[in-house]
C-alpha positions, 0 to 999 in steps of 0.5 A, spaced: 499 500 500 502 506 498 502 512 503 499 519 499 493 518 503 495 514 509 491 515 515 485 519 511 478 517 511 474 518 504 467 517 501 466 515 494 459 516 492 457 511 486 463 507 487 460 500 485 462 501 478 466 505 472 469 512 475 467 511 482 470 504 482 477 506 480 477 512 485 475 508 491 480 503 489 486 508 488 484 512 494 485 505 498 491 503 495 494 510 497 492 508 504 485 511 505 480 508 509 474 508 504 466 508 505 464 505 498 457 508 497 453 505 491 445 504 491 446 499 485 441 502 480 441 502 473 444 507 469 437 511 469 437 510 477 432 504 477 433 498 482 437 497 488 443 492 489 448 491 494 453 487 490 456 493 486 458 496 493 460 489 496 464 487 490 469 494 491 469 493 498 471 486 497 477 488 492 479 493 497 480 488 503 483 483 498 489 488 497 490 489 504 486 496 505 480 498 509 473 499 506 465 499 508 459 499 504 454 504 504 447 503 500 444 510 501 441 514 496 445 521 495 438 524 493 435 523 499 437 529 504 437 524 511 440 518 507 446 523 505 447 524 512 447 517 513 453 516 508 457 521 512 455 518 519 458 511 516 465 514 515 465 517 522 462 511 525 466 506 522 473 510 522 472 515 527 473 521 522 472 524 515 477 527 510 475 526 503 468 526 500 468 524 492 461 526 489 461 521 483 454 518 483 450 519 477 444 517 472 442 519 465 435 520 462 436 523 456 430 526 452 430 532 447 426 538 451 420 538 448 419 531 450 422 531 457 418 529 462 418 532 469 420 526 472 426 525 467 428 532 469 427 531 477 430 525 477 437 527 474 437 534 478 436 530 484 441 525 483 447 529 481 446 536 483 441 535 489 445 529 491 452 533 491 449 538 495 446 533 500 453 530 501 457 536 501 452 540 506 453 534 511 460 533 510 461 541 511 457 541 517 462 536 520 468 539 518 466 546 521 464 543 528 471 540 528 474 546 526 470 550 531 472 545 536 479 547 535 481 540 531 485 540 525 481 540 519 484 538 512 477 536 508 477 535 501 471 535 496 472 533 489 465 534 485 464 531 478 462 535 472 461 533 465 463 536 458 455 536 458 455 542 462 461 545 459 459 544 451 452 543 452 450 536 448 443 536 445 438 531 449 441 533 455 438 539 458 437 536 465 444 532 465 448 538 463 444 543 467 445 539 473 453 538 471 454 546 470 450 547 477 455 543 480 461 547 477 458 553 480 456 550 487 463 547 488 466 554 486 462 557 491 463 552 497 470 553 496 470 560 498 465 558 504 469 553 506 476 556 506 476 558 513 475 551 515 481 548 512 477 545 506 478 545 499 473 544 494 475 542 486 471 540 480 473 534 475 471 534 468 472 526 466 471 523 460 471 515 460 468 509 457 462 508 462 455 506 462 453 513 462 457 514 455 455 507 452 449 504 454 445 510 456 448 515 451 448 511 444 450 517 440 457 517 444 458 510 443 462 511 436 466 516 440 468 511 445 472 506 441 473 499 444 479 498 449 483 495 443 482 500 438 484 505 443 490 501 445 492 500 438 491 508 436 494 511 443 498 505 446 494 505 452 486 505 453 485 513 453 478 512 455 479 506 461 475 509 467 480 508 472 485 513 468 481 519 472 483 516 479 490 519 479 487 526 479 482 525 484 488 521 489 492 527 488 487 532 489 485 528 496 492 529 499 495 534 503 500 535 497 494 539 494 492 543 500 493 550 496 489 548 490 481 550 491 476 552 487 479 549 480 475 546 474 480 540 471 478 536 465 481 529 465 481 524 459 486 518 460 493 521 461 491 528 459 489 534 463 486 541 462 485 546 467 479 550 465 478 557 466 471 560 468 467 565 463 471 570 460 470 577 456 471 577 449 471 584 449 466 590 452 461 595 448 461 601 451 459 609 451 457 614 455 450 614 457 445 608 454 446 604 448 440 604 443 438 597 440 441 600 433 447 601 436 448 594 440 446 590 434 453 591 429 457 592 435 454 585 439 455 582 432 463 584 432 464 581 439 460 574 437 464 573 431 470 573 435 468 567 439 471 560 438 465 556 435 463 550 439 466 545 434 472 548 434 472 548 442 470 541 442 476 539 437 481 543 442 478 539 448 478 532 444 485 533 442 489 527 446 496 525 446 
C-alpha cells in the first residue's frame, strides 16, 4: 500500500462501478480508509443492489486496505447524512468526500418529462449538495472545536455542462450547477481548512455507452484505443490519479479549480471570460448594440472548434 493518503478517511459516492470504482480503489491503495457508497441502480437510477458496493469493498480488503459499504441514496437529504455518519462511525473521522454518483435520462426538451428532469437534478445536483452540506457541517464543528481540519471535496462535472450536449438539458444543467456550487463552497469553506475542486472526466462508462448511444462511436474499444494511443485513453480508472492527488495534503493550496481529465491528459479550465466590452457614455440604443454585439460574437471560438481543442489527446 502506498502512503499519499495514509491515515485519511474518504467517501466515494457511486463507487460501485466505472469512475467511482477506480477512485475508491486508488484512494485505498494510497492508504485511505474508504466508505464505498453505491445505491446499486441502473444507469437511469432504477433498482437497488448491494453487490456493486460489496464487490469494491471486497477488492479493497483483498489488497490489504480498509473499507465499508454504504447503500444510501445521495438524493435523499437524511440518507446523505447517513453516508457521512458511516465514515465517522466506522473510522472515527472524515477527510475526503468524492461526489461521483450519477444517472442519465436523456430526452430532447420538448419531450422531457418532469420526472426525467427531477430525477437527474436530484441525483447529481441535489445529491452533491446533500453530501457536501453534511460533510461541511462536520468539518466546521471540528474546526470550531479547535481540531485540525484538512477536508477535501472533489465534485464531478461533465463536458455536458461545459459544451452543452443536445438531449441533455437536465444532465448538463446539473453538471454546470455542480461547477458553480463547488466554486462557491471553496470560498465558504476556506476558513475551515477545506478545499473544494471540480473534475471534468471523460471515460468509457455506462453513462457514455449504454445510456448515451450517440457517444458510443466516440468511445471506441479498449483495443482500438490501445492501438491508436498505446494505452486505453478512456479506461475509467485513468481519472483516479487526479482525484488521489487532490485528496492529499500535497494539494492543500489548490481550491476552487475546474480540471478536465481524459486518460493521461489534464486541462485546467478557466471560468467565463470577456471577449471584449461594448461601451459609451450614456445608454446604448438598440441600433448601436446590434453591429457592436455582432463584432464581439465573431470573435468567439465556435463550439465545434472548442470541442476539437478539448478532445485533442496525446
